[in-house]
C-alpha positions as a Markdown table, in Angstrom:
| # | Residue | x | y | z |
|---|---|---|---|---|
| 1 | Met | 13.0 | -25.3 | 10.5 |
| 2 | His | 12.0 | -27.6 | 7.7 |
| 3 | Pro | 14.9 | -27.5 | 5.2 |
| 4 | Ile | 13.7 | -30.6 | 3.3 |
| 5 | Leu | 10.2 | -29.9 | 2.0 |
| 6 | Phe | 9.5 | -33.5 | 0.8 |
| 7 | Thr | 11.2 | -36.4 | -0.8 |
| 8 | Ile | 10.4 | -38.3 | -4.0 |
| 9 | Gly | 12.2 | -41.6 | -3.9 |
| 10 | Pro | 15.9 | -40.9 | -3.4 |
| 11 | Phe | 15.4 | -37.3 | -4.3 |
| 12 | Lys | 15.2 | -34.5 | -1.7 |
| 13 | Ile | 13.2 | -31.4 | -2.5 |
| 14 | Tyr | 14.7 | -28.5 | -0.5 |
| 15 | Ser | 12.4 | -25.8 | 0.8 |
| 16 | Tyr | 14.9 | -23.0 | -0.1 |
| 17 | Gly | 15.2 | -24.1 | -3.8 |
| 18 | Phe | 11.5 | -25.0 | -4.1 |
| 19 | Phe | 10.3 | -21.5 | -3.1 |
| 20 | Leu | 13.0 | -19.8 | -5.1 |
| 21 | Ala | 11.8 | -21.7 | -8.2 |
| 22 | Leu | 8.2 | -20.9 | -7.3 |
| 23 | Ala | 9.0 | -17.2 | -6.9 |
| 24 | Phe | 10.7 | -17.1 | -10.3 |
| 25 | Leu | 7.8 | -18.9 | -12.0 |
| 26 | Ser | 5.3 | -16.6 | -10.4 |
| 27 | Val | 7.1 | -13.5 | -11.4 |
| 28 | Thr | 7.6 | -14.7 | -15.0 |
| 29 | Leu | 4.0 | -16.0 | -15.6 |
| 30 | Leu | 2.4 | -12.9 | -14.0 |
| 31 | Ser | 4.6 | -10.6 | -15.9 |
| 32 | Glu | 3.9 | -12.3 | -19.1 |
| 33 | Lys | 0.1 | -12.1 | -18.4 |
| 34 | Glu | 0.5 | -8.3 | -17.7 |
| 35 | Ala | 2.6 | -7.9 | -20.8 |
| 36 | Lys | -0.2 | -9.2 | -23.0 |
| 37 | Lys | -2.5 | -6.5 | -21.6 |
| 38 | Arg | 0.0 | -3.8 | -22.4 |
| 39 | Ser | 1.0 | -5.2 | -25.8 |
| 40 | Ile | 4.6 | -5.8 | -24.8 |
| 41 | Asn | 6.5 | -8.5 | -26.6 |
| 42 | Leu | 6.2 | -11.7 | -24.5 |
| 43 | Ile | 9.6 | -13.0 | -25.7 |
| 44 | Thr | 11.2 | -9.8 | -24.4 |
| 45 | Ile | 9.7 | -10.4 | -21.0 |
| 46 | Ser | 10.6 | -14.1 | -20.9 |
| 47 | Asn | 14.2 | -13.4 | -21.9 |
| 48 | Phe | 14.4 | -10.5 | -19.5 |
| 49 | Cys | 13.3 | -12.7 | -16.6 |
| 50 | Leu | 15.6 | -15.6 | -17.5 |
| 51 | Ile | 18.7 | -13.3 | -18.0 |
| 52 | Ser | 17.9 | -11.5 | -14.8 |
| 53 | Leu | 17.4 | -14.8 | -12.9 |
| 54 | Ile | 20.8 | -16.2 | -14.0 |
| 55 | Ala | 22.6 | -12.9 | -13.3 |
| 56 | Gly | 20.7 | -12.4 | -10.1 |
| 57 | Val | 21.5 | -15.8 | -8.6 |
| 58 | Ala | 25.2 | -15.4 | -9.6 |
| 59 | Gly | 25.4 | -11.9 | -8.1 |
| 60 | Ala | 23.6 | -12.9 | -5.0 |
| 61 | Arg | 25.8 | -15.9 | -4.5 |
| 62 | Leu | 29.0 | -14.0 | -5.3 |
| 63 | Leu | 28.2 | -11.3 | -2.7 |
| 64 | Phe | 27.4 | -14.0 | -0.1 |
| 65 | Ile | 30.7 | -15.7 | -0.8 |
| 66 | Ile | 32.7 | -12.5 | -0.5 |
| 67 | Met | 31.0 | -11.7 | 2.8 |
| 68 | Asn | 31.7 | -15.2 | 4.1 |
| 69 | Ile | 35.0 | -15.9 | 2.4 |
| 70 | Asp | 36.6 | -17.8 | 5.3 |
| 71 | Ile | 33.9 | -20.4 | 5.2 |
| 72 | Phe | 34.4 | -21.1 | 1.5 |
| 73 | Ile | 38.1 | -21.1 | 1.7 |
| 74 | Ser | 38.0 | -23.9 | 4.3 |
| 75 | Ser | 35.2 | -25.7 | 2.4 |
| 76 | Pro | 35.2 | -24.8 | -1.3 |
| 77 | Lys | 32.4 | -27.4 | -2.1 |
| 78 | Glu | 30.0 | -25.2 | -0.2 |
| 79 | Ile | 30.1 | -22.7 | -3.1 |
| 80 | Ile | 27.6 | -25.0 | -5.1 |
| 81 | Met | 25.5 | -26.1 | -2.1 |
| 82 | Phe | 22.6 | -23.8 | -2.8 |
| 83 | Gln | 20.2 | -26.0 | -0.8 |
| 84 | His | 21.8 | -24.5 | 2.4 |
| 85 | Gly | 20.8 | -21.0 | 1.4 |
| 86 | Gly | 23.3 | -18.2 | 0.9 |
| 87 | Leu | 22.0 | -15.6 | -1.5 |
| 88 | Val | 22.3 | -11.9 | -0.8 |
| 89 | Trp | 19.3 | -10.0 | -2.3 |
| 90 | Tyr | 21.2 | -6.7 | -2.9 |
| 91 | Gly | 23.9 | -8.6 | -4.8 |
| 92 | Gly | 21.2 | -10.3 | -6.9 |
| 93 | Leu | 19.3 | -7.1 | -7.5 |
| 94 | Ile | 22.3 | -5.1 | -8.7 |
| 95 | Ser | 23.6 | -7.8 | -11.1 |
| 96 | Ala | 20.0 | -8.6 | -12.4 |
| 97 | Leu | 19.4 | -4.9 | -13.1 |
| 98 | Ile | 22.7 | -4.5 | -14.9 |
| 99 | Ser | 22.2 | -7.6 | -17.1 |
| 100 | Gly | 18.4 | -6.9 | -17.6 |
| 101 | Phe | 19.1 | -3.2 | -18.5 |
| 102 | Ser | 21.8 | -4.2 | -21.0 |
| 103 | Tyr | 19.4 | -6.7 | -22.7 |
| 104 | Leu | 16.6 | -4.2 | -23.0 |
| 105 | Lys | 19.0 | -1.6 | -24.2 |
| 106 | Leu | 20.4 | -4.0 | -26.8 |
| 107 | Lys | 16.8 | -4.9 | -28.0 |
| 108 | Lys | 15.8 | -1.2 | -28.0 |
| 109 | Gln | 12.9 | -1.9 | -25.6 |
| 110 | Asp | 11.0 | 0.5 | -23.3 |
| 111 | Ile | 13.2 | 0.0 | -20.3 |
| 112 | Leu | 11.2 | 2.0 | -17.8 |
| 113 | Gly | 8.0 | 0.4 | -19.0 |
| 114 | Val | 9.3 | -3.1 | -18.5 |
| 115 | Leu | 10.7 | -2.3 | -15.1 |
| 116 | Asp | 7.4 | -0.7 | -14.0 |
| 117 | Leu | 5.6 | -3.8 | -15.2 |
| 118 | Met | 7.9 | -6.2 | -13.3 |
| 119 | Ala | 8.2 | -4.3 | -10.0 |
| 120 | Pro | 5.0 | -5.4 | -8.3 |
| 121 | Tyr | 5.6 | -9.0 | -9.2 |
| 122 | Leu | 9.2 | -8.8 | -8.1 |
| 123 | Ala | 7.9 | -7.8 | -4.7 |
| 124 | Leu | 5.5 | -10.8 | -4.7 |
| 125 | Gly | 8.3 | -13.1 | -5.7 |
| 126 | Gln | 10.3 | -11.9 | -2.7 |
| 127 | Ala | 7.4 | -12.6 | -0.5 |
| 128 | Ile | 7.3 | -16.1 | -1.8 |
| 129 | Gly | 11.0 | -16.6 | -1.6 |
| 130 | Arg | 11.2 | -15.6 | 2.0 |
| 131 | Ile | 9.0 | -18.6 | 2.9 |
| 132 | Gly | 11.9 | -20.7 | 1.7 |
| 133 | Cys | 14.2 | -18.7 | 4.1 |
| 134 | Leu | 11.8 | -19.3 | 7.0 |
| 135 | Leu | 11.7 | -23.1 | 6.4 |
| 136 | Asn | 15.4 | -23.3 | 5.7 |
| 137 | Gly | 16.3 | -21.4 | 8.8 |
| 138 | Cys | 18.5 | -18.7 | 7.1 |
| 139 | Cys | 18.1 | -14.9 | 7.4 |
| 140 | Phe | 17.1 | -15.5 | 11.0 |
| 141 | Gly | 16.4 | -12.9 | 13.7 |
| 142 | Lys | 17.9 | -12.0 | 17.0 |
| 143 | Phe | 16.8 | -13.5 | 20.3 |
| 144 | Trp | 13.4 | -12.3 | 21.4 |
| 145 | Pro | 13.4 | -12.5 | 25.2 |
| 146 | Leu | 9.7 | -11.7 | 25.6 |
| 147 | Tyr | 8.8 | -15.0 | 23.9 |
| 148 | Asn | 12.1 | -16.9 | 24.4 |
| 149 | Thr | 12.5 | -17.4 | 20.7 |
| 150 | Leu | 14.0 | -15.6 | 17.7 |
| 151 | Tyr | 12.4 | -12.7 | 15.9 |
| 152 | Pro | 10.6 | -14.2 | 12.9 |
| 153 | Thr | 12.4 | -11.9 | 10.4 |
| 154 | Gln | 11.7 | -14.1 | 7.5 |
| 155 | Ala | 8.0 | -13.9 | 8.0 |
| 156 | Ile | 8.1 | -10.2 | 8.7 |
| 157 | Ser | 10.1 | -9.8 | 5.4 |
| 158 | Ser | 7.5 | -11.9 | 3.5 |
| 159 | Leu | 4.6 | -9.9 | 4.9 |
| 160 | Ser | 6.3 | -6.6 | 4.2 |
| 161 | Met | 6.8 | -7.6 | 0.6 |
| 162 | Leu | 3.2 | -8.5 | 0.3 |
| 163 | Val | 2.2 | -5.1 | 1.5 |
| 164 | Ile | 4.6 | -3.5 | -1.0 |
| 165 | Phe | 3.1 | -5.7 | -3.8 |
| 166 | Phe | -0.5 | -4.5 | -3.0 |
| 167 | Thr | 0.8 | -0.9 | -2.6 |
| 168 | Leu | 2.4 | -0.9 | -6.0 |
| 169 | Lys | -0.6 | -2.5 | -7.7 |
| 170 | Thr | -2.8 | 0.2 | -6.1 |
| 171 | Val | -0.6 | 3.1 | -7.3 |
| 172 | Glu | -0.4 | 1.4 | -10.7 |
| 173 | Arg | -4.1 | 2.0 | -11.2 |
| 174 | Arg | -3.5 | 5.7 | -11.0 |
| 175 | Asn | -1.5 | 5.6 | -14.2 |
| 176 | Pro | 1.7 | 7.2 | -12.8 |
| 177 | Ser | 4.5 | 8.5 | -15.1 |
| 178 | Lys | 7.0 | 6.0 | -16.4 |
| 179 | Gly | 9.6 | 4.8 | -13.9 |
| 180 | Lys | 7.6 | 5.8 | -10.8 |
| 181 | Ile | 6.4 | 2.3 | -10.0 |
| 182 | Phe | 9.9 | 0.8 | -10.1 |
| 183 | Ile | 11.4 | 3.6 | -8.1 |
| 184 | Leu | 8.6 | 3.3 | -5.6 |
| 185 | Tyr | 9.5 | -0.4 | -5.3 |
| 186 | Leu | 13.1 | 0.6 | -4.5 |
| 187 | Ile | 12.0 | 3.2 | -1.9 |
| 188 | Cys | 9.6 | 0.8 | -0.2 |
| 189 | Tyr | 12.0 | -2.2 | -0.2 |
| 190 | Ser | 15.0 | -0.3 | 1.0 |
| 191 | Met | 13.0 | 1.3 | 3.8 |
| 192 | Ala | 11.5 | -2.1 | 4.9 |
| 193 | Arg | 14.9 | -3.8 | 4.7 |
| 194 | Phe | 16.5 | -1.0 | 6.8 |
| 195 | Phe | 14.2 | -1.5 | 9.7 |
| 196 | Ile | 14.1 | -5.3 | 9.5 |
| 197 | Glu | 17.9 | -5.4 | 9.7 |
| 198 | Phe | 17.6 | -4.2 | 13.3 |
| 199 | Leu | 16.0 | -7.5 | 14.1 |
| 200 | Arg | 18.3 | -9.7 | 12.0 |
| 201 | Gly | 20.6 | -12.0 | 13.9 |
| 202 | Asp | 22.9 | -12.8 | 11.0 |
| 203 | Ser | 24.0 | -9.3 | 10.0 |
| 204 | Pro | 27.0 | -7.9 | 11.9 |
| 205 | Pro | 27.6 | -4.2 | 12.3 |
| 206 | Phe | 29.4 | -2.5 | 9.5 |
| 207 | Val | 29.4 | 1.2 | 10.3 |
| 208 | Gly | 28.5 | 2.0 | 13.9 |
| 209 | Ile | 25.3 | 0.1 | 14.7 |
| 210 | Leu | 24.4 | -0.1 | 11.1 |
| 211 | Thr | 24.8 | -3.3 | 9.0 |
| 212 | Leu | 26.2 | -3.3 | 5.5 |
| 213 | Phe | 22.6 | -3.8 | 4.1 |
| 214 | Gln | 21.4 | -0.9 | 6.1 |
| 215 | Val | 24.1 | 1.3 | 4.6 |
| 216 | Ile | 23.1 | 0.0 | 1.1 |
| 217 | Ser | 19.5 | 0.6 | 1.9 |
| 218 | Val | 20.1 | 4.2 | 2.9 |
| 219 | Val | 22.0 | 4.9 | -0.4 |
| 220 | Ile | 19.2 | 3.2 | -2.5 |
| 221 | Phe | 16.5 | 5.0 | -0.6 |
| 222 | Ser | 18.2 | 8.4 | -0.9 |
| 223 | Val | 18.9 | 8.1 | -4.7 |
| 224 | Ser | 15.4 | 6.7 | -5.4 |
| 225 | Met | 13.7 | 9.5 | -3.4 |
| 226 | Phe | 15.6 | 12.0 | -5.5 |
| 227 | Phe | 14.6 | 10.5 | -8.8 |
| 228 | Tyr | 11.0 | 10.0 | -7.6 |
| 229 | Phe | 10.4 | 13.6 | -6.6 |
| 230 | Ala | 12.7 | 15.2 | -9.1 |
| 231 | Gly | 10.7 | 13.6 | -11.9 |
| 232 | Leu | 13.7 | 12.4 | -13.7 |
| 233 | Ser | 12.1 | 9.0 | -14.3 |
| 234 | Asn | 9.5 | 10.5 | -16.7 |
| 235 | Lys | 11.7 | 10.5 | -19.7 |
| 236 | Gly | 10.3 | 7.3 | -21.1 |
| 237 | Lys | 12.7 | 5.2 | -23.1 |
| 238 | Asn | 16.3 | 5.3 | -22.1 |
């Protein structure tokens, strides 16, 4: 663990926050670069990223608070202590999609086109963000008796998201129908998250041996597979 990345005078730069910021900058800058190639309005992409970030962090934090309500009741100040970690990705994804979708709808933009553009870089951003989890010590794995240590679930998550990033960029070159890249991202991520959850040490069972995030993953995977193969994502603008 290395929660404090470095210090500048009296200021501490926390690993979790640093890599979260780096992930956001990477997603935004790479998406803007791609938008230029596709003649998509840069302001639209920038605003979409910013709105999604704010809503995503709020949603991710809110779900974490709900899942750990006893901790925050006993110590309310922990609500704003982001340097300790405490963001739930699915909470962030859902709130970011709702807010981002609403913004694109309001601006009458090509919703599926923007989501397809963003999807590979979203996966890359997750790969970067998980480095912060690794250094911070959150999202840890179960005990691994073979090596007398914990499963490196943060590193596994980061590597899996890199694989998803390269997979999406490869499929992207084949010029798939609108919506397919984003839906493929949901399929790949939910599948990876489902299996990684078996190694996580911070996710208690929710239904039988399955954690809450595995249940959510199954739902997202099933719905995404339906849309992917039914071809309902080909309709273009929503």
